[in-house]
N, C-alpha and C positions, 0 to 999 in steps of 0.2 A: 682388527675387525673392520669389515666394510662399512661404508657410510650408510646412514639410514635413508631408505627410499621407499616411499609409500606408493604402491602400485596404482591406486585410484586418485593420484594427485591431479591428473588432467581432468578427470571426471568432477572432482571437487571444484576445481577452478571454473569449469564450465557451468556447474550448478550455481556458483557464486555470481558469475556473469549474468545468468538467467534471473537470479534474484534481484540483482541491481537493475536490470532492464525492466522487470516487472514493477519494481519500486518506482521507477521513473514513470512508467505507464499509469500506475495507480495515482501518482501525484498529478498527472495530466487530467485523469478522469475526475479527481476531486476538485481540481481547479475549474473544470467544466461545470461541475455541480454547483460550485460557489457562484460562478457567473450566472447560471440559470436561476439560482435563488435570488440574485440581485435583480434579474429581469422580472421575476414574479413580484418581488417587493415593489419595484418601480410601477408595475401595472396596477397593483393594489392601491398604491399611493395615488396614482392618477385617477382611479375609480373613486377613491374617497374625496379627492379634490372636486371632481365633476359632481358628485353627489352633494357635497357641501354647497357648491355654487348653485346647483338646482334648488336646493332648499332655501337658500337666501333669496333667490329670485321668486320662488313660490310665495314667500312671505309678503312680498310687495305686489304680487300678482303678475303672472306672465301669460301670454297667449298660449292656446292649446298647441299650436304648431311648434312653438319653442319648447314646451314641456315634452312633446313627443320626440323632438330632436334629442333632448337630454336622455330620455328613456332609451332611444335607439343607441346613443353613445354608450350608455351603461350596459346594455345588452351585448354590444360588440366587445366591450372590455371584458365582460364576464366570459364570453367565448374565448377571447385571447388568453385570459388568465387560466381557464381550464386547459387549453392547449399547452400553454407554457408549463403548467403543473404536470401534465402527462409527460412532457419532454423531460422535465426535471426528474420524475420518477424513473423514466428509462435510463437517464444518466446515472442515477443512484444505483440502479440494478447493475449496470455495466461496471461501475466503480466497485461494487461489492464483489462481483465476479473476479475482477482483477485482484482485489485484496485476498480473496480465497486462493487464487492461483499463487499469489506471492507467498502466502502462509504455507501452502503445501510445498512449494519449491524450497522455502527456507527450512522446513522440516526435513526434506530430503538431504539438503546440504548439511544440516546439523547432524543428521545420522551418519553421514560419511565423515564429517569432521570428528565426531566422537570415536568412530572406528579408527581414524588416523591417530587420535590421541592414545587410544588403547594400544595400537601397534607401536607407537613411539615409546610408551611406557615399557612395553615388553622388550623393545630393542635396548633401551637404557638398562633394564634389568640384566639382560644377556651380556651387555658390555661390562657391567659391574661384576657379574659372575666370572667373566673371562679375565678381568683384571685380577680378581681375587685368586683365581686358579693359577695365573701366571706368577703371582707373588708366592703362593704356596709351593709351586714347582721350584721357584728360585730358592726358597728357604730349604726345601728338601734336598736340592742339589748341593747347597752349601754344607748341610749337615753330613751328607754322604761323602763329600770331598775331604773332610777333615780326617 
């Protein structure tokens, strides 16, 4: 009997390559999200430090101009934090889209792979039947030759 050949083998290989590529892209997106989270944490930490510094100085009494300077720094940091959080949200959305693409492509590849396994099982069954038939034919031929 001829060798097993799955007609969609190239398609399966292509889908697997796409899954691998999407997995890499998803990893890059998640790394970008982690970096952006670190930026937001750093900005929030800086805000907390400036706030603490301002409170300490207020206890000992500071000029209004210096207090206003601290307030302006804090406002600027708040705007930066909001902008960085918006950027982080966008990065998370992109990462989620990549993840969904990857899952969909993995499902497609899995469906083709299951079809391949089904065809391989059929092929093996046919090979087994062919071998059994050959043995039966051989046994029958020996019986008739006697």
